[in-house]
C-alpha positions in Angstrom: -47.0 -31.0 -43.9 -48.0 -33.0 -47.0 -47.0 -36.6 -47.2 -45.1 -37.1 -50.4 -43.3 -40.5 -50.1 -44.5 -44.1 -50.1 -42.7 -46.9 -48.4 -39.3 -45.5 -47.3 -36.6 -47.0 -45.1 -34.9 -44.3 -43.1 -31.5 -45.4 -42.0 -29.8 -43.8 -38.9 -26.5 -43.7 -40.7 -24.6 -42.2 -37.7 -25.6 -44.9 -35.4 -24.8 -47.6 -37.9 -21.4 -46.2 -38.7 -20.5 -45.8 -35.0 -21.5 -49.4 -34.4 -19.0 -50.5 -37.1 -16.2 -48.2 -35.9 -16.5 -49.6 -32.3 -16.2 -53.2 -33.3 -12.5 -53.7 -33.2 -12.6 -56.9 -35.2 -13.9 -55.0 -38.2 -10.9 -53.3 -39.9 -12.9 -51.7 -42.6 -15.8 -49.7 -41.2 -17.1 -48.6 -44.6 -17.5 -52.2 -45.9 -18.9 -53.2 -42.5 -21.5 -50.4 -42.9 -22.3 -51.5 -46.4 -22.7 -55.1 -45.6 -25.0 -54.3 -42.7 -27.0 -52.0 -45.0 -27.2 -54.8 -47.5 -28.6 -57.2 -45.0 -31.2 -54.7 -43.7 -32.3 -53.8 -47.3 -33.1 -57.4 -47.9 -35.1 -57.7 -44.7 -37.0 -54.5 -45.7 -37.5 -55.3 -49.3 -39.7 -52.9 -51.2 -38.8 -49.9 -49.1 -36.8 -47.1 -50.7 -33.6 -46.5 -48.6 -32.6 -43.0 -47.3 -29.5 -42.6 -45.1 -29.4 -39.8 -42.6 -26.2 -38.6 -40.9 -25.6 -36.2 -38.0 -23.7 -33.1 -38.9 -22.8 -31.3 -35.7 -24.9 -31.1 -32.6 -28.3 -29.5 -32.4 -28.0 -25.9 -31.5 -31.5 -25.9 -30.1 -30.5 -28.6 -27.6 -27.3 -26.9 -26.7 -29.2 -23.7 -25.9 -31.4 -25.7 -23.5 -28.5 -27.5 -21.8 -24.9 -26.5 -22.5 -23.7 -29.9 -21.3 -25.7 -31.8 -23.8 -23.5 -34.5 -25.3 -20.6 -32.8 -23.5 -21.0 -29.8 -25.8 -19.3 -27.6 -23.3 -16.2 -29.7 -23.4 -15.5 -29.7 -27.1 -15.6 -27.8 -30.3 -18.8 -28.6 -32.2 -17.7 -27.1 -35.5 -17.0 -29.6 -38.2 -16.7 -29.9 -42.0 -18.1 -32.6 -44.2 -14.7 -33.4 -45.6 -12.3 -34.4 -42.8 -9.0 -32.6 -42.5 -5.9 -34.4 -41.3 -5.4 -32.2 -38.2 -8.6 -33.3 -36.3 -7.2 -34.0 -32.8 -9.4 -37.0 -32.0 -8.5 -40.0 -34.0 -11.9 -41.6 -33.6 -13.7 -38.4 -34.7 -11.3 -38.1 -37.6 -12.0 -41.7 -38.8 -15.7 -41.2 -38.3 -15.8 -38.1 -40.4 -13.6 -39.6 -43.1 -15.8 -42.7 -43.3 -19.0 -40.6 -43.3 -17.7 -38.5 -46.2 -16.7 -41.6 -48.2 -20.0 -43.3 -47.6 -21.9 -40.1 -48.6 -20.2 -40.3 -52.0 -20.7 -44.1 -52.3 -24.4 -44.1 -51.3 -25.2 -41.3 -53.7 -23.5 -43.3 -56.5 -25.7 -46.2 -55.6 -28.8 -44.0 -56.0 -29.3 -44.0 -52.2 -30.0 -40.4 -51.1 -28.0 -39.1 -48.1 -29.7 -36.4 -45.9 -27.3 -34.4 -43.8 -27.3 -30.7 -42.9 -24.9 -28.8 -40.7 -26.2 -28.0 -37.3 -28.8 -30.9 -37.4 -28.7 -34.2 -35.7 -30.0 -37.2 -37.5 -33.0 -37.8 -35.2 -34.3 -34.3 -36.1 -34.2 -35.1 -39.8 -35.5 -38.6 -39.4 -38.5 -37.1 -37.5 -39.1 -34.8 -40.6 -38.9 -37.8 -43.0 -41.5 -39.9 -41.0 -43.9 -37.0 -41.3 -43.3 -36.8 -45.1 -43.9 -40.5 -45.6 -47.1 -42.5 -46.1 -45.3 -45.6 -44.9 -41.9 -45.7 -43.2 -39.5 -47.9 -41.3 -36.8 -46.2 -39.2 -33.7 -48.4 -38.9 -31.9 -47.6 -35.6 -31.0 -49.0 -32.2 -31.5 -45.6 -30.6 -34.4 -46.2 -28.2 -35.4 -42.5 -28.3 -36.6 -43.0 -31.8 -39.4 -45.2 -30.6 -41.4 -42.1 -29.9 -41.7 -41.8 -33.8 -43.9 -44.9 -34.0 -47.3 -44.3 -35.4 -49.8 -46.1 -37.6 -47.6 -45.1 -40.6 -44.2 -45.6 -39.0 -42.4 -48.6 -37.5 -39.0 -48.8 -36.0 -36.6 -51.7 -36.6 -33.8 -52.3 -34.0 -31.3 -54.4 -35.9 -29.0 -55.4 -32.9 -32.1 -56.7 -31.0 -33.6 -58.0 -34.3 -36.9 -56.3 -33.3 -39.6 -54.6 -35.3 -41.7 -52.2 -33.3 -45.1 -51.3 -34.6 -47.9 -49.2 -33.0 -49.5 -52.1 -31.2 -46.2 -53.3 -29.6 -45.3 -49.7 -28.6 -48.7 -49.1 -27.0 -48.6 -52.3 -25.1 -45.2 -51.5 -23.6 -45.2 -47.8 -23.2 -48.8 -46.5 -23.7 -48.9 -43.2 -25.6 -46.0 -41.3 -27.1 -46.5 -38.7 -24.4 -46.1 -41.5 -21.8 -42.8 -42.5 -23.5 -41.4 -39.0 -23.7 -42.1 -38.4 -20.0 -40.5 -41.8 -19.2 -37.3 -40.9 -21.1 -37.2 -37.5 -19.4 -37.2 -39.3 -16.1 -34.5 -41.9 -16.8 -32.3 -39.6 -19.0 -29.8 -40.8 -21.5 -26.2 -41.5 -20.4 -24.9 -41.6 -24.0 -26.2 -38.0 -24.6 -25.2 -36.8 -21.1 -28.8 -36.3 -20.3 -28.9 -37.0 -16.5 -31.9 -38.7 -14.8 -34.3 -36.2 -13.2 -35.2 -38.6 -10.4 -32.4 -40.2 -8.5 -33.1 -43.7 -7.4 -35.7 -44.5 -10.0 -34.5 -46.8 -12.8 -36.2 -48.1 -15.8 -38.2 -50.6 -13.8 -40.3 -48.0 -12.1 -39.8 -45.1 -14.5 -43.1 -45.8 -16.2 -44.9 -45.7 -12.9 -43.5 -42.3 -11.9 -44.3 -41.1 -15.4 -48.0 -41.6 -14.7 -47.6 -39.8 -11.5 -45.9 -36.9 -13.2 -48.5 -36.8 -16.1 -51.2 -36.7 -13.5 -49.9 -33.3 -12.3 -49.0 -32.1 -15.8 -52.5 -32.7 -17.1 -53.9 -30.7 -14.2 -51.5 -27.9 -15.0 -49.9 -28.1 -11.5 -46.6 -29.9 -11.9 -45.2 -27.4 -9.5 -47.4 -28.9 -6.9 -45.8 -32.4 -7.3 -45.8 -33.8 -3.8 -42.6 -34.3 -1.8 -44.3 -35.6 1.4 -44.5 -39.4 1.7 -48.0 -39.5 2.8 -49.4 -37.5 -0.1 -47.3 -39.4 -2.6 -48.6 -42.7 -1.3 -52.2 -41.4 -1.6 -51.8 -40.3 -5.1 -50.0 -43.6 -6.2 -52.9 -45.5 -4.6 -55.4 -43.4 -6.5 -53.5 -44.0 -9.8 -53.0 -47.7 -9.0 -49.2 -47.5 -9.4 -46.6 -48.9 -6.9 -45.3 -46.4 -4.5 -41.5 -45.9 -4.1 -39.9 -43.5 -1.7 -37.5 -42.4 -4.5 -40.4 -40.7 -6.3 -39.9 -37.8 -3.8 -36.5 -37.2 -5.4 -38.0 -35.8 -8.6 -36.1 -32.7 -9.7 -38.8 -30.7 -11.6 -36.4 -28.3 -13.2 -34.2 -31.1 -14.5 -37.3 -33.0 -15.7 -38.5 -30.0 -17.8 -35.0 -29.5 -19.3 -35.0 -33.2 -20.2 -38.4 -33.0 -21.7 -37.3 -30.3 -24.1 -34.2 -32.3 -25.0 -35.9 -35.6 -25.6 -39.3 -34.7 -27.2 -38.9 -34.9 -31.0 -42.3 -33.3 -31.6 -40.5 -30.0 -30.6 -38.2 -30.3 -33.6 -38.6 -27.4 -36.0 -36.7 -27.6 -39.3 -36.8 -24.6 -41.7 -39.0 -24.9 -44.8 -36.2 -24.5 -47.1 -34.3 -27.5 -45.7 -37.5 -29.6 -45.9 -37.9 -28.6 -49.5 -34.2 -29.5 -50.1 -34.7 -32.9 -48.5 -37.7 -33.6 -50.8 -35.8 -32.5 -53.9 -32.8 -34.6 -52.9 -34.9 -37.7 -52.5 -37.0 -37.2 -55.6 -33.9 -36.7 -57.7 -32.4 -39.9 -56.6 -32.7 -43.0 -58.8 -32.7 -46.2 -56.7 -29.8 -48.1 -58.1 -30.6 -51.4 -60.0 -28.2 -53.7 -58.1 -26.4 -52.1 -55.2 -26.1 -55.5 -53.5 -23.5 -56.5 -56.2 -21.7 -53.2 -55.8 -21.4 -53.6 -52.1 -19.8 -57.0 -52.5 -17.5 -55.6 -55.2 -16.3 -52.7 -53.1 -15.4 -55.1 -50.3 -12.6 -56.3 -52.6 -10.8 -53.0 -52.4 -9.1 -50.9 -49.7 -12.0 -48.6 -49.3 -10.6 -47.1 -46.1 -7.5 -45.6 -47.8 -8.1 -45.4 -51.5 -9.8 -42.3 -53.0 -13.4 -43.2 -53.5 -13.4 -41.7 -57.1 -10.6 -44.1 -58.0 -12.6 -47.1 -56.8 -15.5 -46.2 -58.9 -13.1 -45.8 -61.9 -11.7 -49.3 -61.3 -15.2 -50.9 -60.9 -16.6 -49.0 -63.9 -13.6 -50.2 -66.1 -14.4 -53.7 -65.1 -18.2 -53.7 -65.4 -19.0 -50.7 -67.7 -20.7 -47.5 -66.7 -22.6 -48.7 -63.6 -22.8 -45.4 -61.6 -25.2 -42.5 -61.9 
């Protein structure tokens, strides 16, 4: 895949919007989103911003595990424009806010990438491969696997910037990290742990044990006997824990397919569409001022188009 972009800031828009909606003290999630974006753009000055939103659940992941993100308990069909009869108030507000933000951001010259049936992490993964230099803005720990010599991850809540050296020191290789995540699972995505009794503290150790058998092509031979487990742990110089015998290999392999972003396959026509969308965007001259200006209006309830008309009448033809 040819790399066609230089210095891009890839914003996990869904994660940022959910964060705003869950803060009860913030009455206006859209303005909260824009203020947070404003702050991050200043910290990542010189990087061209691209906002990515989820649009439904990954059909690939649901096919692997029907309970992924509780997919078996809900209707995963959705439309970009929210209708009034969405039964869940939170979901309705999320979709309404996302639709408004998509319009606002495009008017700012900030491209929005969103395709039905794709989660944001899939599209973010594609964008990092297209870029010569990228920063992914998200607090989703799964995204750390995207780190490379050309990709960093900034976690805004923790105020951390993860680069290749920091990642390697903490987790080793990307493969090590993916195995680690497949062991501990992800409660927010309803991905259950594949080894009961092993938390994050010892997950990296059992990951090395698992990888030892994976590399030999004999994961099915993973030991359940205490004596053999102890011997292998001693050989690999990792601490032994009795809970290592609880590894559910079938569940581990399912988790591996759910977690590993290297398995993501996005059709060529969508990749081409992403490239065109970004290349046709003109980064707006002063969206910092516009973000502050929008905060003076009732963005939650007023039609977005009327807000732009009001601001245009006051400042002239600002928008693209």
